[in-house]
Backbone as a printed PyTorch tensor [residue, N CA C, xyz], in Angstrom:
tensor([[[116.5780,  31.9250, 275.1710],
         [117.8500,  31.5210, 275.7800],
         [118.7640,  30.8250, 274.7700]],

        [[118.2250,  30.4860, 273.6060],
         [119.0330,  29.8030, 272.5940],
         [119.4570,  30.7310, 271.4670]],

        [[119.1450,  32.0140, 271.5670],
         [119.5070,  32.9840, 270.5420],
         [120.6650,  33.8420, 271.0540]],

        [[121.7240,  33.9530, 270.2260],
         [122.8820,  34.7490, 270.6240],
         [122.5130,  36.2240, 270.6700]],

        [[123.1240,  36.9180, 271.6230],
         [122.9040,  38.3470, 271.7690],
         [124.2470,  39.0730, 271.6840]],

        [[124.1910,  40.3480, 271.2930],
         [125.3800,  41.1970, 271.2610],
         [125.2700,  42.1850, 272.4090]],

        [[126.3660,  42.3650, 273.1210],
         [126.3680,  43.3020, 274.2310],
         [127.7790,  43.7540, 274.5510]],

        [[127.8680,  44.8280, 275.3270],
         [129.1470,  45.3570, 275.8020],
         [129.4430,  44.7280, 277.1650]],

        [[130.6360,  44.1570, 277.2900],
         [131.0500,  43.5480, 278.5540],
         [132.1900,  44.3950, 279.1200]],

        [[132.0850,  44.8020, 280.3740],
         [133.1410,  45.6380, 280.9640],
         [134.4660,  44.8870, 281.0980]],

        [[135.5450,  45.6660, 281.0200],
         [136.8850,  45.1080, 281.1850],
         [137.2970,  45.2170, 282.6490]],

        [[137.9990,  44.1980, 283.1130],
         [138.5450,  44.1790, 284.4690],
         [140.0580,  44.0770, 284.3400]],

        [[140.7630,  45.0950, 284.7940],
         [142.2220,  45.1310, 284.6780],
         [142.8380,  44.4910, 285.9140]],

        [[143.6890,  43.4880, 285.6660],
         [144.3190,  42.7550, 286.7670],
         [145.8330,  42.7880, 286.5970]],

        [[146.5310,  42.6540, 287.7110],
         [147.9890,  42.6380, 287.6880],
         [148.5580,  44.0440, 287.6300]],

        [[149.8820,  44.1030, 287.6900],
         [150.5940,  45.3710, 287.6220],
         [151.5420,  45.3390, 286.4400]],

        [[151.6150,  46.4480, 285.7310],
         [152.5070,  46.5540, 284.5750],
         [153.9210,  46.8750, 285.0440]],

        [[154.8890,  45.9820, 284.8050],
         [156.2700,  46.2560, 285.2090],
         [156.8320,  47.5350, 284.5830]],

        [[156.3570,  47.8930, 283.4010],
         [156.8650,  49.0940, 282.7260],
         [156.5420,  50.3670, 283.5040]],

        [[155.5330,  50.3220, 284.3360],
         [155.1930,  51.5000, 285.1430],
         [156.1800,  51.6380, 286.2890]],

        [[156.4070,  50.5440, 287.0100],
         [157.3040,  50.5740, 288.1660],
         [158.7710,  50.7210, 287.7470]],

        [[159.1980,  49.9100, 286.7890],
         [160.6110,  49.8250, 286.4490],
         [161.0730,  50.8730, 285.4400]],

        [[160.1770,  51.3260, 284.5700],
         [160.5760,  52.2320, 283.4960],
         [159.9140,  53.6130, 283.5980]],

        [[159.0390,  53.7880, 284.5880],
         [158.4040,  55.0880, 284.7900],
         [157.3420,  55.4270, 283.7600]],

        [[156.8040,  54.4050, 283.1000],
         [155.7710,  54.6420, 282.1020],
         [154.4330,  54.9920, 282.7240]],

        [[153.5250,  55.4310, 281.8770],
         [152.1810,  55.8030, 282.3000],
         [151.1910,  54.8990, 281.5810]],

        [[150.2450,  54.3230, 282.3300],
         [149.2350,  53.4510, 281.7420],
         [148.1330,  54.2990, 281.1190]],

        [[147.8830,  54.0680, 279.8280],
         [146.8280,  54.7840, 279.1170],
         [145.7450,  53.7690, 278.7680]],

        [[144.5720,  53.9710, 279.3160],
         [143.4400,  53.0650, 279.0900],
         [142.5900,  53.6300, 277.9610]],

        [[142.4800,  52.8830, 276.8670],
         [141.7380,  53.3340, 275.6940],
         [140.3110,  52.8100, 275.6400]],

        [[140.0300,  51.7420, 276.3550],
         [138.7140,  51.1190, 276.2910],
         [138.2530,  50.6950, 277.6770]],

        [[136.9340,  50.6870, 277.8780],
         [136.3450,  50.2380, 279.1390],
         [135.5720,  48.9390, 278.9880]],

        [[135.2350,  48.6000, 277.7450],
         [134.4310,  47.3990, 277.4990],
         [134.6960,  46.8810, 276.0920]],

        [[134.2590,  45.6510, 275.8480],
         [134.3580,  45.0340, 274.5260],
         [132.9810,  44.5760, 274.0930]],

        [[132.7270,  44.6600, 272.7980],
         [131.4760,  44.1450, 272.2680],
         [131.6480,  42.6490, 272.0050]],

        [[130.7210,  41.8600, 272.5280],
         [130.7860,  40.4010, 272.3630],
         [129.4420,  39.8780, 271.8760]],

        [[129.4980,  38.6380, 271.4140],
         [128.2800,  37.9360, 271.0160],
         [128.3060,  36.5780, 271.6930]],

        [[127.1990,  36.2150, 272.3370],
         [127.1270,  34.9400, 273.0320],
         [125.6790,  34.6220, 273.3880]],

        [[125.4780,  33.4100, 273.8550],
         [124.1780,  33.0410, 274.3980],
         [124.0300,  33.7060, 275.7610]],

        [[122.8220,  34.0370, 276.1670],
         [122.6370,  34.6790, 277.4760],
         [123.2640,  33.8870, 278.6240]],

        [[123.2380,  32.5930, 278.5600],
         [123.8020,  31.7690, 279.6350],
         [125.3280,  31.8570, 279.6840]],

        [[125.9720,  32.2190, 278.5390],
         [127.4390,  32.2960, 278.4670],
         [127.9780,  33.7000, 278.7340]],

        [[127.0850,  34.6380, 278.9990],
         [127.5030,  36.0280, 279.1720],
         [128.4280,  36.1800, 280.3870]],

        [[129.6680,  36.6330, 280.1510],
         [130.5830,  36.8280, 281.2900],
         [130.2670,  38.1430, 282.0120]],

        [[130.5180,  38.2070, 283.3160],
         [130.2860,  39.4590, 284.0440],
         [131.3100,  40.5350, 283.6460]],

        [[132.5080,  40.0810, 283.2300],
         [133.5620,  40.9870, 282.7800],
         [134.5960,  40.1840, 281.9890]],

        [[135.5090,  40.8960, 281.3560],
         [136.6120,  40.2650, 280.6340],
         [137.8990,  40.7880, 281.2570]],

        [[138.7580,  39.8820, 281.6880],
         [139.9960,  40.2720, 282.3520],
         [141.0730,  40.6530, 281.3420]],

        [[141.7960,  41.7200, 281.6750],
         [142.9450,  42.1620, 280.8950],
         [144.1400,  42.1400, 281.8380]],

        [[145.1230,  41.2910, 281.5390],
         [146.2980,  41.1380, 282.3920],
         [147.3290,  42.2120, 282.0490]],

        [[147.5920,  43.1000, 282.9830],
         [148.5420,  44.1870, 282.7660],
         [149.9940,  43.7670, 282.9920]],

        [[150.2100,  42.6160, 283.6030],
         [151.5710,  42.1900, 283.9290],
         [152.4120,  41.8680, 282.6950]],

        [[151.7880,  41.7940, 281.5210],
         [152.5390,  41.5300, 280.2900],
         [153.1730,  42.8010, 279.7280]],

        [[152.8140,  43.9540, 280.2780],
         [153.3380,  45.2310, 279.7910],
         [154.6680,  45.5390, 280.4640]],

        [[155.7550,  45.0890, 279.8360],
         [157.0780,  45.2090, 280.4280],
         [157.9060,  46.3550, 279.8540]],

        [[157.5430,  46.8450, 278.6620],
         [158.3280,  47.8670, 277.9870],
         [157.4920,  49.1120, 277.7050]],

        [[158.1610,  50.2390, 277.5400],
         [157.4880,  51.4730, 277.1450],
         [156.9400,  51.2960, 275.7350]],

        [[155.8500,  51.9280, 275.4470],
         [155.1650,  51.8830, 274.1440],
         [154.5340,  50.5260, 273.8440]],

        [[154.5540,  49.6080, 274.7640],
         [153.9240,  48.3030, 274.5850],
         [152.4270,  48.4320, 274.8570]],

        [[151.6180,  47.5770, 274.2060],
         [150.1650,  47.6670, 274.3630],
         [149.5350,  46.2860, 274.4170]],

        [[148.3340,  46.2240, 274.9770],
         [147.5030,  45.0230, 274.9150],
         [146.3770,  45.3600, 273.9430]],

        [[146.2730,  44.5670, 272.8900],
         [145.2440,  44.7770, 271.8760],
         [144.0810,  43.8200, 272.1000]],

        [[142.9580,  44.1370, 271.4920],
         [141.7770,  43.2840, 271.6090],
         [142.1150,  41.8620, 271.1590]],

        [[142.9080,  41.7250, 270.1110],
         [143.2940,  40.4120, 269.6060],
         [144.1040,  39.5770, 270.5930]],

        [[144.6740,  40.2250, 271.6080],
         [145.4540,  39.5110, 272.6290],
         [144.5640,  38.8800, 273.6950]],

        [[143.2910,  39.2430, 273.7130],
         [142.3620,  38.7660, 274.7400],
         [141.7340,  37.4520, 274.2840]],

        [[141.7030,  36.4980, 275.1950],
         [141.0830,  35.2040, 274.9090],
         [139.7630,  35.1260, 275.6740]],

        [[138.6980,  35.0290, 274.9080],
         [137.3640,  34.9780, 275.5150],
         [137.0440,  33.5670, 275.9790]],

        [[136.0850,  33.4810, 276.8920],
         [135.6210,  32.1840, 277.3830],
         [134.9270,  31.4230, 276.2590]],

        [[134.7860,  30.1210, 276.4280],
         [134.0820,  29.3040, 275.4370],
         [132.6670,  29.8400, 275.2380]],

        [[132.2610,  29.9060, 273.9840],
         [130.9110,  30.3610, 273.6690],
         [130.7880,  31.8650, 273.5260]],

        [[131.8770,  32.5910, 273.7680],
         [131.8660,  34.0460, 273.6710],
         [132.7530,  34.4690, 272.5060]],

        [[132.1980,  35.2670, 271.6010],
         [132.9430,  35.7790, 270.4580],
         [133.1210,  37.2840, 270.6330]],

        [[134.3610,  37.7300, 270.5850],
         [134.6400,  39.1700, 270.7020],
         [134.4540,  39.7910, 269.3230]],

        [[133.6230,  40.8250, 269.2520],
         [133.3100,  41.4830, 267.9880],
         [134.1310,  42.7610, 267.7540]],

        [[134.7050,  43.3150, 268.7970],
         [135.4970,  44.5370, 268.6830],
         [136.7260,  44.2590, 267.8120]],

        [[137.1210,  45.2620, 267.0190],
         [138.2810,  45.1480, 266.1160],
         [139.5090,  44.6560, 266.8870]],

        [[140.1100,  43.5350, 266.4530],
         [141.2460,  42.9620, 267.1860],
         [142.5040,  43.8300, 267.1770]],

        [[142.5900,  44.7980, 266.2710],
         [143.7710,  45.6520, 266.1950],
         [143.7080,  46.8510, 267.1460]],

        [[142.5570,  47.0900, 267.7690],
         [142.4290,  48.2230, 268.6800],
         [143.2030,  47.9620, 269.9740]],

        [[143.8920,  48.9870, 270.4380],
         [144.6390,  48.8930, 271.6960],
         [143.6860,  49.1390, 272.8660]],

        [[143.7080,  48.2250, 273.8120],
         [142.8900,  48.3750, 275.0240],
         [143.6190,  49.2780, 276.0090]],

        [[144.8730,  48.9620, 276.2800],
         [145.7350,  49.7710, 277.1450],
         [147.1200,  49.8020, 276.5270]],

        [[147.8700,  50.8370, 276.8720],
         [149.2470,  50.9110, 276.4080],
         [150.0790,  51.6600, 277.4310]],

        [[151.3820,  51.4770, 277.3370],
         [152.3030,  52.1660, 278.2260],
         [152.9010,  53.3360, 277.4580]],

        [[152.6470,  54.5350, 277.9420],
         [153.1760,  55.7430, 277.3180],
         [154.4020,  56.2090, 278.0880]],

        [[155.2260,  56.9200, 277.3960],
         [156.3920,  57.5150, 278.0480],
         [155.9210,  58.7150, 278.8600]],

        [[156.6100,  58.9670, 279.9610],
         [156.2400,  60.1330, 280.7680],
         [156.5620,  61.4030, 280.0010]],

        [[155.8640,  62.4620, 280.2980],
         [156.0560,  63.7370, 279.5930],
         [157.4980,  64.2160, 279.7300]],

        [[158.0980,  64.0380, 280.8890],
         [159.4850,  64.4520, 281.1040],
         [160.4020,  63.7000, 280.1550]],

        [[160.1760,  62.3910, 280.0180],
         [161.0240,  61.5780, 279.1420],
         [160.8680,  62.0220, 277.6950]],

        [[159.6490,  62.3430, 277.2790],
         [159.4060,  62.8060, 275.9100],
         [160.1300,  64.1330, 275.6820]],

        [[160.0510,  65.0470, 276.6580],
         [160.7250,  66.3310, 276.5220],
         [162.2340,  66.1490, 276.4340]],

        [[162.7940,  65.2540, 277.2260],
         [164.2360,  64.9850, 277.1850],
         [164.6190,  64.4230, 275.8170]],

        [[163.8200,  63.4910, 275.3060],
         [164.0960,  62.9050, 273.9940],
         [164.0500,  63.9710, 272.9020]],

        [[163.1000,  64.9020, 272.9990],
         [163.0100,  65.9900, 272.0180],
         [164.2260,  66.8970, 272.1100]],

        [[164.6790,  67.1880, 273.3350],
         [165.8580,  68.0300, 273.5170],
         [167.0990,  67.3530, 272.9510]],

        [[167.2290,  66.0580, 273.1610],
         [168.3680,  65.3070, 272.6320],
         [168.3390,  65.3400, 271.1100]],

        [[167.1700,  65.1260, 270.5300],
         [167.0410,  65.1330, 269.0670],
         [167.3990,  66.5100, 268.5080]],

        [[166.9630,  67.5750, 269.1720],
         [167.2790,  68.9320, 268.7150],
         [168.7830,  69.1890, 268.8130]],

        [[169.4070,  68.7430, 269.8960],
         [170.8510,  68.9230, 270.0720],
         [171.6220,  68.1380, 269.0160]],

        [[171.1850,  66.9240, 268.7260],
         [171.8440,  66.1180, 267.6970],
         [171.7250,  66.7840, 266.3310]],

        [[170.5640,  67.3580, 266.0330],
         [170.3640,  68.0430, 264.7510],
         [171.2710,  69.2700, 264.6570]],

        [[171.4220,  69.9920, 265.7760],
         [172.2790,  71.1720, 265.7980],
         [173.7360,  70.7830, 265.5650]],

        [[174.1980,  69.7130, 266.2060],
         [175.5660,  69.2370, 266.0250],
         [175.7750,  68.8100, 264.5770]],

        [[174.7890,  68.1260, 264.0180],
         [174.8910,  67.6740, 262.6280],
         [175.0050,  68.8750, 261.6810]],

        [[174.2490,  69.9380, 261.9240],
         [174.3230,  71.1430, 261.0990],
         [175.6960,  71.7940, 261.2110]],

        [[176.2400,  71.8380, 262.4300],
         [177.5680,  72.4230, 262.6250],
         [178.6300,  71.6280, 261.8860]],

        [[178.5320,  70.3040, 261.9250],
         [179.5000,  69.4520, 261.2300],
         [179.3980,  69.6780, 259.7230]],

        [[178.1770,  69.7570, 259.2120],
         [177.9900,  69.9930, 257.7810],
         [178.5680,  71.3510, 257.3790]],

        [[178.3710,  72.3760, 258.2160],
         [178.9050,  73.7030, 257.9270],
         [180.4290,  73.6700, 257.9040]],

        [[181.0420,  72.9460, 258.8390],
         [182.5020,  72.8310, 258.8850],
         [183.0240,  72.1050, 257.6560]],

        [[182.3000,  71.0730, 257.2190],
         [182.7180,  70.3250, 256.0260],
         [182.6630,  71.2320, 254.8040]],

        [[181.6150,  72.0600, 254.7000],
         [181.4930,  72.9850, 253.5770],
         [182.6470,  73.9890, 253.5820]],

        [[183.0090,  74.5280, 254.7440],
         [184.1110,  75.4740, 254.8550],
         [185.4120,  74.8050, 254.4330]],

        [[185.6300,  73.5780, 254.8820],
         [186.8400,  72.8410, 254.5180],
         [186.8790,  72.5890, 253.0100]],

        [[185.7550,  72.2730, 252.4070],
         [185.6960,  72.0440, 250.9600],
         [186.0160,  73.3230, 250.2070]],

        [[185.5310,  74.4690, 250.7000],
         [185.8260,  75.7500, 250.0650],
         [187.3130,  76.0580, 250.1550]],

        [[187.9330,  75.7340, 251.2830],
         [189.3700,  75.9720, 251.4440],
         [190.1620,  75.1230, 250.4710]],

        [[189.7120,  73.8790, 250.2500],
         [190.4070,  72.9810, 249.3340],
         [190.2450,  73.4760, 247.8990]],

        [[189.0780,  73.9810, 247.5240],
         [188.8140,  74.4520, 246.1750],
         [189.5030,  75.7880, 245.9080]],

        [[189.6530,  76.6270, 246.8930],
         [190.2200,  77.9670, 246.7250],
         [191.6560,  77.9390, 246.1930]],

        [[192.5590,  77.1040, 246.7280],
         [193.9300,  77.1040, 246.1980],
         [193.9760,  76.7220, 244.7230]],

        [[193.1460,  75.8450, 244.2750],
         [193.1260,  75.4190, 242.8840],
         [192.7300,  76.5940, 242.0020]],

        [[191.7220,  77.3490, 242.4470],
         [191.2820,  78.4980, 241.6710],
         [192.3950,  79.5500, 241.5770]],

        [[193.1520,  79.7170, 242.6340],
         [194.2580,  80.6760, 242.6660],
         [195.3590,  80.2570, 241.7100]],

        [[195.6830,  78.9610, 241.6900],
         [196.7180,  78.4470, 240.7970],
         [196.3290,  78.6290, 239.3500]],

        [[195.0450,  78.4060, 239.0080],
         [194.5720,  78.5640, 237.6470],
         [194.6580,  80.0300, 237.2230]],

        [[194.3270,  80.9290, 238.1330],
         [194.3710,  82.3490, 237.8240],
         [195.8050,  82.8040, 237.5840]],

        [[196.7620,  82.2050, 238.2940],
         [198.1550,  82.5600, 238.1640],
         [198.7000,  82.1400, 236.8040]],

        [[198.1730,  81.1130, 236.2190],
         [198.6790,  80.6150, 234.9460],
         [198.1460,  81.4390, 233.8700]]])
């Protein structure tokens, strides 16, 4: 009972993510448990992850954001995302369509600028030929 043990403790997700309701995001759960080290007497039945902090799209809760109980050390990499808010597929498709349309407009503008530059250069070439 005095020797620390390593074990996987399940995650318990609590609260509601505002980004889901207000922004139409999708909750992506990347992990179900965390590896911890503690004395058997300090072993928690679960580790709570508060989803109410997820207010924006693409926001995530990382292992490093979790505060363990006294006597419990989280061993899982703190940079790993436990959950994150993803954009809906429709929103991603719309963003891709907008980006494609912007690229097309940019190409058209560049083509028009090139044509205008050729028109400006052409009269000079004609004048030189006349001399």
